[in-house]
C-alpha positions, 0 to 999 in steps of 0.5 A: 072154801079154799082146800089148799093145805100148803104154801104157794110154792114157786120156783124162780130159776136162772137158765141159758137159751136151752134151760141149763143152769149150770156152765154160764155166768149168771147175772146175779144182781138181777136175779135177786131183784126179781125174785123179792118179787115174791117176799117168800115166807121161805127160803127152799133149798137142797142139800147140794146146792149148800153143799157148793156154798160151804167153802165160800161160806167159811170165809164170808162176813157174818152180819148175823140172822136178818130179822125181817129175811124169810126163814131157809129150809134145806133139804138135808135127808143124809144128814151133810150140811155142815155149815148151818151158824154161817148160814143162819149169820149170813145176813140173808136170813132170819133163821135155818131149819133143817128138813130131814127123813127119821133115816137121816144117818146120826149125827152130833145135834147141832144148833139148827131145828128140824123137821122130820117128815118121812121114814127114810126120804123127805116127805116134800109134802109132808116138809111143806105142809110143816113149813106153815103149820108149824111157820106159818109158810105162807109163800116158799121160794125155791133157790136150788139146782134142779134135783128139788125142782123135778121132785117138786113138779114130779109130786104136783108141788109146785105152783109156779116157774119164773126162770130169767132167760140169759142170751147163751148156751151153756158150756161143758156138762148140763143141767137143766132146771127141771131136773130128770121131771118131765114138762109135758104139754100143758103142764106151764100156762104163760102170766109173764114174759118182760125183755130185760136189759142185757139181753134177758129175758123174765119168763113166770108160768102157772103151774098145771099139776097135770091132774 
C-alpha cells in the first residue's frame, strides 16, 4: 500500500550551461510547451517570482480564469503579493490560493483563498499535504526560482527535476536553479535526455531523498 501523503512534485527550470536561472533570455515558448508534459493540478510559485511579474500583470489583458487550468498556489509567508485578481484572470490558472503561516503579517482580506500552515514560516510539507487533501492535487509543478526549489530539495519534497539547458552562460550576478541547497552525489538519477532545436537540451532527473 502506498504511504505517499502528498502530491508528486516536479521542478521545471530554464537554465544556462552553468546552471543559472538569470542573466540570459530563455526560450519561453519551448519552456511552457515542455511544461505541459506533467499536466499539473497545481502550479507552485514563490512570492519573489510573482512580485517580479506584478508590473507586467497590472498592464496585461485579463482573459479570465481558465476553467480547465491548474490552481496557482503562491508561497506568500510575508504577505507581499498584491495582484491576486490579475493572477486569477491572467488566463493561465483556474484559481489562486495563498500559502501563508500563522505569523504572516495582518493585511486587508483579499478575495483569495488561504492555506495557513506553520507558525512563523510556511511549512512546505504541510502545504503540499493540504493541497493534496483539500484540493485533490496529485501533481504539483514548481514554476519558481532557486530559493523555493532549494527549500523543497532540503526538505526532501522534490520528486523530479526537469532542466531546459540553453547553449549559453549567464551574464552578471547569477542565481542557481537549486538556490543554496547542495545537490549531493547520488541525489539525481537521469531519466531522460533530449537534444532539441536551437541548441537546447532537455534533461530529466528522478530525485532521491538521500535518507
